[in-house]
C-alpha positions as CSV (number, residue, x, y, z in Angstrom):
1,M,-60.5,136.9,168.9
2,T,-58.2,134.3,170.3
3,Q,-58.8,130.8,168.8
4,V,-58.3,127.8,171.0
5,T,-58.2,124.3,169.3
6,E,-57.8,121.1,171.3
7,T,-55.4,118.8,169.5
8,L,-55.0,116.0,172.0
9,A,-57.3,114.6,174.7
10,E,-55.7,111.3,175.8
11,G,-56.2,110.2,179.3
12,L,-55.2,113.1,181.5
13,K,-53.1,114.7,178.8
14,R,-54.3,117.8,177.0
15,E,-52.8,119.7,174.1
16,F,-54.0,122.9,172.5
17,K,-53.2,125.1,169.5
18,I,-53.8,128.7,170.3
19,V,-53.8,131.6,167.8
20,V,-53.9,135.2,168.9
21,P,-54.6,137.6,166.0
22,A,-52.0,140.2,165.2
23,A,-54.6,142.9,165.6
24,T,-55.3,141.9,169.2
25,L,-51.6,141.9,170.0
26,S,-51.1,145.3,168.3
27,G,-54.0,146.8,170.2
28,L,-52.7,145.6,173.5
29,M,-49.2,146.8,172.7
30,M,-50.5,150.3,171.7
31,A,-52.5,150.5,175.0
32,K,-49.3,149.7,177.0
33,L,-47.3,152.3,175.0
34,T,-50.0,154.9,175.6
35,E,-49.7,154.2,179.3
36,M,-45.9,154.6,179.1
37,K,-46.1,157.9,177.1
38,D,-46.7,160.1,180.2
39,R,-44.1,158.4,182.3
40,V,-41.2,157.7,180.0
41,Q,-38.3,160.2,179.7
42,I,-36.5,160.5,176.4
43,N,-33.8,163.0,175.6
44,G,-35.1,165.8,173.3
45,F,-38.8,165.3,174.3
46,R,-40.9,166.8,177.1
47,P,-42.8,164.3,179.3
48,G,-45.9,163.2,177.5
49,K,-44.8,164.7,174.1
50,V,-43.0,161.7,172.7
51,P,-44.5,160.8,169.3
52,M,-46.1,157.4,169.3
53,P,-44.1,156.2,166.2
54,H,-40.8,157.1,168.0
55,L,-42.0,155.4,171.2
56,K,-43.0,152.3,169.3
57,K,-39.6,152.2,167.5
58,L,-37.8,152.3,170.8
59,Y,-40.0,150.1,173.0
60,G,-42.3,148.3,170.6
61,K,-40.6,144.9,170.6
62,S,-40.0,144.7,174.4
63,V,-43.6,145.8,175.1
64,M,-44.9,143.2,172.6
65,A,-42.9,140.5,174.4
66,D,-44.6,141.5,177.6
67,V,-48.0,141.5,175.9
68,I,-47.3,137.9,174.6
69,N,-46.4,136.7,178.1
70,D,-49.6,138.3,179.5
71,Q,-51.7,136.7,176.8
72,V,-50.2,133.3,177.5
73,S,-51.1,133.7,181.2
74,V,-54.6,135.0,180.5
75,T,-55.3,132.2,178.0
76,T,-54.1,129.6,180.3
77,K,-56.3,130.9,183.1
78,S,-59.4,131.3,181.0
79,L,-58.9,127.9,179.3
80,T,-58.6,126.0,182.6
81,E,-61.5,127.9,184.2
82,E,-63.9,127.6,181.3
83,R,-63.3,123.8,180.9
84,G,-63.1,123.1,184.6
85,F,-59.5,121.7,184.4
86,K,-57.4,121.3,187.6
87,L,-53.8,121.2,186.4
88,A,-51.4,118.7,187.7
89,M,-48.4,120.9,186.9
90,Q,-47.5,124.1,185.1
91,P,-48.4,124.0,181.4
92,K,-45.7,123.6,178.8
93,V,-45.9,126.4,176.3
94,T,-44.3,126.0,172.9
95,L,-43.7,129.4,171.2
96,P,-42.5,130.0,167.7
97,E,-38.8,129.3,167.2
98,E,-38.2,130.5,163.6
99,Q,-36.5,133.8,163.8
100,A,-38.4,135.3,160.9
101,E,-41.7,134.2,162.5
102,V,-40.7,135.6,165.9
103,E,-39.8,138.9,164.3
104,A,-43.0,139.1,162.4
105,V,-45.0,138.5,165.7
106,L,-43.0,141.1,167.6
107,D,-43.4,143.6,164.8
108,G,-47.2,143.1,164.9
109,Q,-47.2,141.7,161.3
110,S,-48.2,138.2,162.1
111,D,-50.6,136.2,164.4
112,L,-49.1,134.5,167.4
113,S,-49.6,130.8,167.1
114,Y,-48.3,128.6,169.9
115,G,-48.9,125.2,171.6
116,M,-49.8,124.4,175.1
117,A,-49.6,121.0,176.8
118,F,-50.5,120.0,180.3
119,E,-51.8,117.2,182.4
120,V,-55.0,117.5,184.4
121,L,-55.9,116.0,187.8
122,P,-58.3,113.1,187.6
123,K,-61.9,113.4,188.9
124,I,-62.1,111.5,192.1
125,E,-65.4,110.3,193.5
126,V,-65.0,110.2,197.3
127,G,-66.9,107.3,198.9
128,D,-68.4,106.8,202.3
129,F,-65.6,106.4,204.8
130,K,-68.0,104.8,207.3
131,T,-67.6,101.6,205.4
132,I,-63.9,101.4,206.4
133,S,-63.3,99.3,209.5
134,L,-60.0,99.6,211.4
135,E,-58.6,98.3,214.6
136,K,-56.5,100.6,216.8
137,L,-54.1,99.0,219.2
138,V,-54.1,100.5,222.7
139,V,-51.5,99.9,225.4
140,P,-52.3,100.9,229.1
141,V,-49.3,102.3,231.0
142,T,-48.5,100.0,233.9
143,D,-47.0,100.8,237.3
144,A,-44.1,98.5,236.4
145,E,-43.2,100.6,233.4
146,I,-43.2,103.8,235.5
147,D,-41.0,102.1,238.1
148,E,-38.6,101.0,235.3
149,A,-38.5,104.5,233.9
150,M,-37.9,105.9,237.3
151,K,-34.9,103.6,237.7
152,R,-33.5,104.7,234.4
153,I,-33.9,108.4,235.4
154,A,-32.3,107.7,238.8
155,D,-29.3,105.9,237.1
156,Q,-28.9,108.7,234.7
157,N,-28.8,111.2,237.5
158,R,-26.7,109.1,239.9
159,P,-23.7,111.0,241.4
160,F,-20.2,109.6,241.0
161,E,-17.4,109.9,243.4
162,A,-13.7,109.6,242.6
163,K,-12.1,106.4,243.8
164,D,-8.7,104.8,244.0
165,G,-8.1,101.5,242.3
166,A,-9.2,99.8,239.1
167,A,-12.4,100.6,237.1
168,A,-15.2,98.1,237.4
169,K,-18.5,97.6,235.6
170,D,-20.9,100.5,236.4
171,D,-18.0,102.8,237.3
172,Q,-17.5,106.0,235.4
173,V,-14.3,106.6,233.5
174,T,-13.2,110.1,232.6
175,M,-10.7,110.0,229.7
176,D,-9.1,111.5,226.6
177,Y,-9.1,109.5,223.5
178,E,-8.2,109.6,219.8
179,G,-9.1,106.9,217.3
180,S,-7.2,106.0,214.1
181,I,-7.5,103.5,211.2
182,D,-4.3,102.2,209.8
183,G,-2.5,104.8,211.9
184,V,-4.6,107.7,210.4
185,P,-6.9,109.7,212.7
186,F,-10.5,110.0,211.5
187,D,-13.1,112.7,211.9
188,G,-15.2,112.5,215.1
189,G,-12.8,110.0,216.7
190,K,-11.3,112.4,219.3
191,D,-12.5,113.8,222.6
192,T,-11.1,115.1,225.9
193,D,-12.6,114.7,229.4
194,A,-15.2,112.3,228.1
195,N,-17.3,110.5,230.7
196,L,-18.2,106.9,230.1
197,V,-20.1,104.5,232.4
198,L,-18.7,101.1,231.8
199,G,-21.4,98.7,230.8
200,S,-23.7,101.4,229.5
201,G,-23.2,100.3,225.9
202,M,-22.7,103.9,224.8
203,F,-19.5,103.2,222.8
204,I,-18.6,100.7,220.1
205,P,-19.0,97.0,221.2
206,G,-15.8,95.9,222.9
207,F,-14.6,99.4,223.8
208,E,-15.9,99.5,227.4
209,D,-14.8,96.0,228.2
210,Q,-11.1,96.9,227.6
211,L,-11.3,99.7,230.2
212,I,-12.3,97.4,233.0
213,G,-9.5,97.0,235.4
214,K,-7.7,100.2,234.3
215,K,-6.7,103.0,236.8
216,A,-6.3,106.7,236.6
217,G,-3.2,107.5,234.7
218,D,-3.2,104.4,232.6
219,A,-2.7,104.6,228.8
220,V,-4.6,102.0,226.9
221,S,-4.8,101.0,223.2
222,V,-8.3,100.0,222.7
223,K,-8.8,97.8,219.6
224,V,-12.3,97.6,218.1
225,T,-14.1,96.9,214.9
226,F,-16.9,99.2,213.8
227,P,-20.2,97.5,213.2
228,A,-21.0,96.7,209.5
229,D,-24.1,98.8,209.8
230,Y,-22.4,101.8,211.5
231,Q,-24.0,105.1,210.6
232,A,-20.8,106.5,209.1
233,A,-20.3,104.5,206.0
234,S,-16.6,105.4,205.8
235,L,-16.0,103.6,209.2
236,A,-18.5,100.7,208.9
237,G,-16.8,97.3,209.3
238,K,-13.3,98.8,209.7
239,D,-10.8,98.0,212.5
240,A,-9.7,100.9,214.6
241,V,-7.4,101.6,217.5
242,F,-8.2,104.2,220.2
243,A,-5.4,105.7,222.2
244,V,-7.0,106.2,225.6
245,T,-5.7,108.0,228.6
246,V,-7.7,107.3,231.8
247,K,-7.8,110.5,233.9
248,L,-10.3,109.5,236.6
249,V,-12.2,106.6,237.9
250,S,-15.4,107.3,239.8
251,A,-17.7,104.9,241.6
252,P,-21.5,105.3,241.4
253,G,-23.2,106.8,244.5
254,S,-26.7,106.1,245.7
255,V,-29.9,107.9,244.8
256,T,-32.9,108.2,246.9
257,V,-36.0,108.5,244.8
258,D,-38.2,110.9,246.7
259,D,-39.8,114.3,246.6
260,A,-36.4,116.0,247.0
261,F,-35.1,114.0,244.0
262,A,-38.1,115.0,241.9
263,K,-37.5,118.6,242.7
264,T,-33.9,118.4,241.3
265,L,-35.6,117.5,238.0
266,G,-37.9,120.5,238.2
267,M,-41.0,118.6,239.4
268,E,-43.1,119.6,242.4
269,S,-43.1,116.1,243.9
270,L,-42.5,112.5,243.3
271,D,-46.1,111.9,242.4
272,K,-45.9,114.7,239.8
273,L,-42.8,113.1,238.4
274,K,-44.6,109.8,238.1
275,D,-47.6,111.5,236.4
276,A,-45.2,113.1,233.9
277,I,-43.6,109.8,233.2
278,R,-47.0,108.1,232.7
279,D,-48.1,110.9,230.3
280,Q,-44.9,110.6,228.3
281,I,-45.1,106.8,228.0
282,G,-48.7,107.2,227.0
283,R,-47.8,109.7,224.3
284,D,-45.1,107.4,223.0
285,Y,-47.6,104.5,222.7
286,N,-50.2,106.8,221.1
287,M,-47.6,107.8,218.4
288,V,-46.9,104.2,217.5
289,S,-50.6,103.3,217.6
290,R,-51.5,106.3,215.5
291,A,-48.8,105.5,212.9
292,K,-50.1,101.9,212.6
293,V,-53.7,102.7,212.3
294,K,-52.8,105.4,209.7
295,R,-50.9,102.8,207.7
296,K,-53.9,100.5,207.8
297,L,-56.2,103.3,206.7
298,L,-53.9,104.3,203.8
299,D,-53.7,100.6,202.8
300,A,-57.5,100.5,202.8
301,L,-57.7,103.6,200.7
302,D,-55.1,102.5,198.3
303,S,-56.9,99.2,197.6
304,S,-60.3,101.0,197.4
305,Y,-59.6,103.8,194.9
306,T,-58.5,103.4,191.4
307,F,-58.1,106.3,189.0
308,D,-55.7,107.5,186.3
309,L,-52.6,109.2,187.6
310,P,-50.8,112.2,185.9
311,P,-47.8,110.5,184.3
312,T,-45.5,113.5,185.1
313,L,-46.4,113.5,188.8
314,V,-45.6,109.8,188.9
315,D,-42.3,110.3,187.1
316,Q,-41.3,113.1,189.5
317,E,-42.2,111.1,192.6
318,F,-40.3,108.1,191.2
319,E,-37.2,110.2,190.6
320,I,-37.3,111.3,194.3
321,V,-37.7,107.7,195.5
322,W,-35.1,106.3,193.2
323,R,-32.6,109.0,194.1
324,N,-33.0,108.2,197.8
325,V,-32.6,104.5,197.1
326,T,-29.4,104.9,195.0
327,N,-27.9,107.4,197.5
328,E,-28.5,105.0,200.3
329,M,-26.9,102.1,198.4
330,Q,-23.9,104.2,197.6
331,Q,-23.5,105.2,201.3
332,T,-23.8,101.6,202.5
333,G,-21.8,100.1,199.6
334,K,-24.6,97.6,198.9
335,T,-25.7,96.4,195.5
336,F,-29.0,95.1,194.0
337,A,-27.6,91.6,194.2
338,D,-27.1,92.0,198.0
339,E,-30.9,92.8,198.1
340,D,-31.6,89.6,196.1
341,T,-33.0,91.6,193.1
342,T,-32.0,93.4,189.9
343,E,-32.0,97.1,189.1
344,E,-34.8,96.5,186.6
345,A,-36.9,94.7,189.1
346,A,-36.2,97.2,191.8
347,K,-37.2,100.1,189.5
348,A,-40.5,98.3,188.9
349,D,-41.2,97.9,192.6
350,Y,-40.3,101.5,193.4
351,R,-42.5,102.8,190.6
352,K,-45.4,101.1,192.3
353,I,-44.5,102.9,195.5
354,A,-44.4,106.2,193.6
355,E,-47.8,105.4,192.1
356,R,-49.2,104.7,195.6
357,R,-47.8,107.9,196.9
358,V,-49.3,110.0,194.1
359,R,-52.6,108.2,194.3
360,L,-53.0,108.7,198.1
361,G,-51.7,112.2,197.8
362,L,-54.3,113.2,195.2
363,L,-57.1,111.4,197.2
364,L,-56.2,113.1,200.5
365,A,-56.0,116.4,198.7
366,E,-59.5,115.9,197.3
367,V,-60.9,114.9,200.6
368,G,-59.2,117.8,202.4
369,E,-60.6,120.3,199.8
370,K,-64.1,119.0,200.1
371,A,-63.9,118.9,203.9
372,Q,-62.4,122.4,203.9
373,V,-59.5,121.3,206.0
374,Q,-57.3,124.4,206.8
375,I,-53.8,124.8,208.2
376,T,-53.4,128.0,210.2
377,D,-50.4,130.2,210.2
378,E,-50.0,129.4,213.9
379,E,-49.7,125.7,213.1
380,V,-47.1,126.3,210.5
381,N,-45.1,128.5,212.9
382,R,-45.1,125.7,215.5
383,A,-43.8,123.3,212.8
384,L,-41.2,125.8,211.8
385,I,-40.0,126.2,215.4
386,E,-39.7,122.4,215.7
387,R,-37.7,122.3,212.6
388,V,-35.4,125.1,213.8
389,R,-34.7,123.3,217.0
390,Q,-33.2,120.5,215.0
391,F,-30.3,122.9,214.1
392,P,-28.8,124.1,217.4
393,G,-26.5,127.1,216.8
394,Q,-28.1,127.9,213.4
395,E,-31.6,128.7,214.6
396,R,-31.7,132.2,213.1
397,Q,-30.3,131.2,209.7
398,V,-32.7,128.3,209.4
399,Y,-35.7,130.4,210.5
400,D,-34.9,133.1,207.9
401,F,-34.3,130.5,205.2
402,Y,-37.8,129.1,205.6
403,R,-39.4,132.4,206.0
404,N,-37.8,133.7,202.8
405,N,-38.7,130.6,200.8
406,P,-42.4,130.0,200.3
407,N,-41.7,126.6,198.8
408,M,-40.0,125.4,201.9
409,L,-42.8,126.6,204.1
410,A,-45.2,124.7,201.8
411,E,-43.1,121.6,202.7
412,L,-43.9,122.2,206.3
413,R,-47.6,122.7,205.6
414,A,-48.1,119.6,203.5
415,P,-47.6,117.0,206.3
416,L,-49.8,119.0,208.6
417,F,-52.5,119.0,206.0
418,E,-52.1,115.3,205.5
419,E,-52.4,114.5,209.2
420,K,-55.5,116.6,209.5
421,V,-57.2,114.9,206.6
422,V,-56.3,111.5,208.1
423,D,-57.8,112.6,211.4
424,Y,-61.0,113.6,209.5
425,I,-61.3,110.2,207.8
426,L,-60.6,108.3,211.0
427,E,-63.4,110.2,212.7
428,L,-65.8,108.9,210.0
429,A,-64.4,105.4,209.8
430,N,-65.4,102.5,212.0
431,V,-62.4,102.4,214.4
432,T,-62.4,99.9,217.2
433,E,-59.8,99.8,220.0
434,K,-58.0,96.7,221.1
435,T,-56.0,96.6,224.3
436,V,-52.6,94.9,223.8
437,D,-49.3,94.8,225.5
438,K,-46.2,96.8,224.6
439,A,-44.6,93.9,222.7
440,T,-47.6,93.5,220.4
441,L,-47.8,97.2,219.7
442,T,-44.1,97.5,218.8
443,A,-44.0,94.2,216.9
444,S,-41.9,94.1,213.7
445,E,-44.8,95.3,211.5
446,E,-43.5,98.6,210.1
447,A,-45.7,101.6,210.7
448,E,-44.8,103.2,207.4
449,E,-46.7,106.5,206.8
450,A,-47.2,106.5,203.0
451,P,-47.3,108.6,200.8
452,A,-44.4,110.3,202.5
453,A,-42.8,107.2,203.8
454,K,-39.4,105.8,203.0
455,P,-39.9,102.7,200.7
456,K,-38.9,99.3,201.7
457,K,-36.2,97.5,199.8
458,S,-37.2,95.4,196.9
459,K,-37.1,91.6,197.1
460,K,-37.6,89.0,194.4
461,A,-41.0,87.4,194.4
């Protein structure tokens, strides 16, 4: 009979010594060999007539290795079920390393003695969410916002007609260009027949201004400096020269916003277009409002629940956070001194963020399990389609990649589960709505959605 002895019970850490008698292993091995006897084909023997000693000589050790693996799995399952453990990660199994001991076990001459270590999930007592009071900011969509959006749409769909003479603000310039730094062209700095509306702010600051007054056929050297926070770190803050050839100058035409215009956009009428705009603005506001009330809820939960955290889970989460931080600093060329902190202080701050993420993740998982929150295959498929759309031209490859990797599908399922659990808690919490204007809703307070959120940079206290 297998003997299980607990050797460590410290916090959430558990360690056990497990001994499986040689007789048990030998019996299981012989049972497997008996099953093989009728199937195996060995030269010189008819099927089913291979003597057991010969079969054991040929396959005994490999079958015993399988038996040992099976016993480790069986023992792990029975141990966790009998003691009610919920594991935080896969157990660490320490098998014998001495060659003589290993050979003795494989030969069925010695008991199998091995160690098992793991961390268990904490027991979380979920409280009454009705005691949580939250304020949700609500912004009504005004007619002025709809009119402003209509104007933007009209401007974006404004026709342009070729004109003679110099380009002016609001004119469209069709051009070829190639950018270089210190005389060397850089990736992404070249285009042909590119259209640019002067004054739109679509290009690097200063670029559009230098094209005002130019005519079709003009060749221009446009000198600019990339912003210090430019998304491509290799270009940020650097001076560049663009060789521009103006091919066409076009003046903006007029647009009549009416039913006919709405139909060019695929809408039945102008009223339907306005309704669609109102719905879209409303959805945008709701997304920001939802993110902020979620952050407030998670802050409330984080301050209300205290329990031990599995150290390994915290370490793993910290490694993810810290890797993201250091990668971003390398890309931007910033140092800890630039952030008014030190590496040691930053690590302490980010470990707290990792702890918050793990704490909230465990809590939400517990709430979701008790509330029987489920994610359907249809919901996962919708999320997968949204992800696939982010990779135009590679849709099939991305789709197959996710479908063939269960772990990647699990990454799509996790945020869906989190959102459903948050919705469940918000239904129970005392949530009151407060009507505010757009500026208040979109104020600088960051709507960070922990535990999956990107951490803020550390600052000295």
